[in-house]
Steps between C-alpha positions, in 0.01 A plus 500: 500500500802632692734358235308683228530831687872439549549423130309815405711707738824353360386569144408860590836551673689359202305726261577802719872418508512460121316830458735683737807360327368613162422849628827552683721786390810398313841656543728627226853497643758727337851619586787717375524297176152631408607867510347700211293201386128446476299277734138397463274410792129453553292732714515370856845347454806609694820632350795413726830680436817378671814713470840503669522755777637588838282729712760491779695751286193722478429408138156363423293420194202734487224573249569806290223464242182295541149531356305419817180450301663192341752377758500521878799424719411217736658568836851615574812376318658197663874452547669162510870480583727275301711452813287567809788422739711787360391843624448739209502234230304556183214295370182555306211737530159375383216731401154363422230668293141402429360544148166677537349526152582473130744751356866569430740697716868538577617420851824671598697433818805692619780385730596792719524644847162669546632779723761616247324773303634607162715187468442271205411137581785254459277262303157483338275213397211537258259254343203548271201325655201388295200394703232289329 
């Protein structure tokens, strides 16, 4: 009897793990090479954008244009240094967005110093995002 209960529990656990794996959000990873291109994701998926940057100089990648009914930024941008032992070295900045519902929008990021008003960004990054 105990063995039967254990087997049932193992089967239920396995079924739950399979179900969770199938339902898990996927990630679409893009970078500077995808500038001005189109990306397609499913609702619930994450769009992860990794771009070169160096916030130690004051420059950061920041959202300029975003339809928040379709995409939501997930947390704060993350910075990873290409040479963590060198103070002030550059690296990459990663921004993550969650696709909320079906639709098409343009996501535009700017690379700038946020406190400098009236100064054009030194770079921009845009992608057209289609959410199924």
